[in-house]
N, C-alpha and C positions, 0 to 999 in steps of 0.2 A: 279404216284401221288407223289411220294417221290421225283423224279426228279422236278416237279413243285413247290413243298413246299421249296426245296433246292435253286431254281432259284430265287423265290419271296424273300427269305431272304439272298441273296448273297450280296457280296460286289459292290460297284457301278463300280469299275474296273473289276471285274469278269463278271458283266453285260454287261460292254462295250467289253469285250472280245468275249462274246458269240454273242453280236449284230454283231461285224464284221465278224464272223464266219457266221453267217445268210445272211449278205450283199455278202459275198463272194459265199456263195452257191446260191444266186439270181443271181450273174452274171454267173456262170456255168451253171444254169437253163435257163437261158435267150439265151446263145450261143447254148444249145442242142436244145431248141424250134426253134432257127433260123434255124439250120441245118436240123430238121426234116421239116420245112415249105419249105425250099429250094429244098429238096429230093422229098417232095409231088408235087411240082409246076414243077419240071424239071425231070421227070421219066428217060428220055434218059441220062442224064447226071450223070450216076453212078460214073465214076472217080471221078467228082468234088465233089459230095456229100460224098465219102468215104473219101476225103482228108480233108473236113470241119471236119467230126466227127473225124478223128484222130487228127486235131488240137485241138480239144475240150478235148481231153484226157489229154492235157500239163495242162491246167487251172485245170482240175479235179484232177490231182495228186497233184498240188500244194494246192487246197483248204483242201485235205484230209490231207496233211502233217500239215498245219495250223490248223485244227480242232483237230488233235491228240495232237499238241502243247498246246493248249488252254485247253484241257481235262487233259493233264499231270500237268498243273500248278494249276488246280481247287483245292482250298482248301477244297471243300466239298468232295471229293473223296481221301482224305487221310487216310490212316489207324489211327484210333482211339481207346483207351481202351474201351471207352462207346458204340461206335458202334459195335466193336467185339462181346461185350457181350451181344448185342441187336440180334444178329445174321447178322451183316452187316461186314463181313471179307473182306479181300482184294480181293478176286474173287468177290463177290457181289458188293464192292464198284467199280471195274472195269466195270461190267454190268451197274452200275448206271451211270457211267461217259458216256458209250457209248448210253444210252438212252438219257441223255442230250445233247449229240452231234447228236443223230439222231433228236431230236425235234427241234433243231436251225437249222439245214440243211434242215428239211420238211418245217420250216416257211418261210425260205428263197426261196426255190423252188415254195411255194406256191404264194408269192409275185410275183416270177418271171413269173408264169403262167397268173396271173391277169395283170401284166404290159404288157405283150406279147399279150393277147387278147385285151386289150384296145388300143394299138398302132395299131393292125390289123383293127380295126373298128368292133370287134365282139361284145364289151361291150362298151356302152354309157359312156363319161366321157369328161372332158375339152380336153384331147389329143386324143380322140377317131379318128381313121384312119389316124393320122399324118404321120404315118410310113407304111402305106398300101403296097406301091409299094416295098419298101425295104423289108419288110417282107412277100412277096408273099401272101397278104391277098385275092387275086381272088380265092384260092383256099381251101378247106374245110380241118381243121388240124384233123387228127384221134385222138380222146381223148385215146384209148388204148395205142397206141405209145407214145403219149405225157406223159402220166402218168408213163408209164413205164420207160422211160428217166429220167424223174425227181425223181423216185424213186432210180436211180443207186447211186447218190451222198450220200443219208441218209444211205444207206445199206453199202456203201464202208467205209464210215467214222466210222460207229458203229462198223464194223468187225475190222478196223484199231485200234479202241480204245482199244476193248477187248484184241487184240493180243498184244499191245504195253504195255498196263497196268496191264496184266496178272502177278501175283507175283511169277515168276519162282524161284527167290532167296530165298523166304521165303520157299516155298515148298521143295527146295532141302535142306536147311537148317534142316528142321523137318526129312526128311529122314534119314540124316546123323547122326542123334543124337544117342547113344548107345541104343540098346533095352532092356538093364538091369537096365534101372533106375527105372521101377514100382517095382523092386524086393528089392530096397533099404532097405525098413522097414523089410522084411524078413531076409535080410542078417545083419540087426542090432539085431534082435531078436537072431539068431542063434550065432552070436559073444557073446551075452550076457550070454546065457546058456552055451557055452563051455567054459572051462579054458583057459585064456591065455597063448599061449605057445611061445609067440615071437611077435617081430612087425609084424603087417599085410602089406601085399603088397599093395603098391597104387592102385587105380582103373585104368583099361585101359584107356587111352585118346582116345577121338572119332577119327575117321579117318577124316583127313583134307580134305575139299571139293576142288573142281576144282578151280586151280588158273587161274585166268582170263589173258588173253593176255595183253601186252602192249597196252597203247593207240594208239601209233605210228605204230601199226603193220600193219595197212593198208595203210601206206605211200608207201612203195616200189610197192605194188601191184597197187595203184592209180597212181604213175608214170609209171608203166608198159603199163596200160592200156591206160593213155593218149598218150604214145609213139605209140601203136598200131593204136589208132585211129588216130594220125597224119599221120601216115605211108600209112594207108588205104585211107586217104583223097587225100594224094600226089599220091596214085597209079591209084585211079580211076576219080580224078578230073582235068582232061586234056581238057575239053570242053571249048567253049567261056564262057562268063560271062552271067548270067542268064537274061531273058528277063522280065522286070517287068510287061509285059501285060498280062502274064500268071497267073494262080492262083498261082501254085507252080512251078517255073520253075528253076530246077537245073541241071548242066552240066552232061553229062553220058547218057540221054535218050532224045528222041525229043517228047515224048508223055507224059511225066510227071516227077515224081521225080526219082532220082537216089538212088537205094538202097545202093550202096557202100557210096556215100557221107553221106546219113542220118546216116547209120551205123557208118561212123568214126566220125561224129558229136556227135552222142550219146554216142560212147565209151571214146570220150575225155570229155564230161560232166559227164559221170558215173566215170572216173578217179579223177576228181575234187572233187566229192562228198566223194569217199573213202579216198582220201588225206587230205580231210579238218581236221579231229581230229587229225592225225599226224603233220601237218603244225601248227596248234594251241599249241600242246604239245612242238615242237622245238623252236617256238616262244617264249614261257614261258623258256626253256632251255637256249636260248641265252640271254634272259634278267637277268637271274641269273647267268650267267657264270662270271668267274674271281672274283673279290672282289667287288660284289655290295652294293650299299648303303640300307639304309632301305626301300625307296620307290621302288627301282628296284628290290630288293629281294621279297618284298611283291607282286609286280605286276607280276614277273616270277613264284612264287609258286601258285599264284592264277589261272592263265592262264594254268599251268600244271594239276592243279586240275580240272579245269572246261573244259578240253579239249574234253572230252566224250560228254558234255551237249551241248556246243556251236561248238563244230566243224563241226558236220555232217550239221546243218541249215547253218551254213558260208560256206561249200563246196557247197550246194545247191544253195545258193545265188550268189556264184561266177560263177557256171555253166551257171546259167540264165543270170547274167550280160554278160558273154561271148557270149551266144547265141544271145542275143540282139544286142551287139556290131558288131558281124558278119553278123547278118541279116540287120542293118542298112547299113553296108559297101556293102553288096552285092545287096540288094534293095534299092539304093539309091534314084530312081526316085519315090518309093512307098510312101518316107514321103514327096512328096510334097502335098500341099493341094489339088492341081488340078489333080494329078495323081491317077492311079490304087490302089488297094491295093493288095499285092502278096497274102494273105491268105483270100482274100473276103473282103466285106465291114465293118466287123467287126473286122478287125487287131487290131485296137488300144485297143478296149475293151479286147480282149483275152490277149495281151500282158500287159496291166496295169494291168489286174487281176493277172496274174502269178508274175510279178515284184512285187505288192502290197502283196501277200500272201507270198513270200518267205522272203520278208524284215520283215513283221510282224512276221513268224515264228521265224526268227533270233533274233528279239528284245524279244520276248516271250521267248525263251530260255534263253537268257542273264539275264532277270528278274526271271526266275526260278533257275538260277545259283546264282544270288544274295540273293534270299530267302532261298536257301539251306546252305549257308555259314553264316546265319544271327547271329547263335550262336558263330561263330568265329569272326565275327564284334562285337558283344556285349562283348565278352571277352578281345578284342583289346582295346574298349572304356574303360573298366574297370582297364586296365593296364596303361591307361594315353596316349594311342595313340591319337594325334589330328586327327580331321574330314579331315584336309586340307592334310594329309598323305594320306589317304585312298582315297581321291578325285585324288590326284595326281597320285596315283598307277592305279586308273580307266582310267583317261587320258592317261597315258603312255601305258597301255595294248591297248586300242582303237588305238592309233597312230601306234603301232608296228603292230597290225593286218592289218590296211589299208596300211602300207609301204611295208609289204609282199605280201598281197593278191592283191592288186589293179596293179601291174605290172604283176602279174602272170595271172590274168584274161585277161589283154590287150594282153598280149604275146599269150596266147592260141586263143583268137579271131582272131590275126593277122595270126598265123599259120594255122588255120581252113580255113580262107579266102584265103590264098595265091594261092592255087592251083587252085582255080576257078575264081581269078580274074587277073592273069596274061595274 
């Protein structure tokens, strides 16, 4: 009930983000239902049904990441003194964010089920039965399996929100506080009764907490994993170019996908994700190198400070863009309007959903970073810094990131497809 009350009184921009999460959840739910309908209508095509289900895991992961990013930027889930006094501490606020995310995903999944039933012709309406053949409407859809598949996304999104928003730092700070703090009053009373014999020793300082690693610590690991993935691609990808008439036809096996090729592709994508924060940090270092002016120095410092928040979503965006470029080059015939689809008839819906979710996640992370430095921006305005200088720094940051990440994404896509297209 509290989640619904907070949603009703939220800012329109917050409601728009939750609506986007619901729309993305509806897209994933529709893909899952289409996969279930195909599996029920073609019980002997187990391999193709499994491939379609695996393909649905990619949009599912993208929507979960987007839902976590939206929950992280929700002002209603930020710790406040009043809510803490009322019993809603950081832990309960993370549970509240998970509940709000689950509600949004459930609404989207329910809409997907309604649309799917209408398009199959099971429910009357203006579009009733318009896609009956495409969605295998001639067979009965089991309700138990449909509801189970639709419940996967809300459960995963809610669990990811709880794990991502759990206040680990605050709990560690409380544990590291000295245990002698409640005895301060007793120590003062004893010192007042006893005569002063000399200067008192200062109280022991609390033990320092664990120092977090640098932001760019994942950059060497990301580069190494990218190299391993490309090497694996070069080792196993000696077959001919894929045939677009197959559902998924990759070199290495004649009856389906090649585990080595897919493994190398996934390793290269994982390396990009791990290297994202480090690349963002070193872009800021390069901007602030030498004798920078005010705009260049400001842009570089902001990039270094925001590398943790925006680096990982940018890495995911680069990985997805690299995979899209590689798929477009390998399955060139599939993009023809009259040609087949290598991932089934809903290739465009799944690819558009993944790209939209990772792009929205990167934009949401950038807005979150901007909101977190609102105090610094207000201080700069009080010092007389013009708004044009801040806009120039933002444009410079965007340009540098595009200049570094765009060629890297294109190069990795070309290197991934080179062993399979020669």
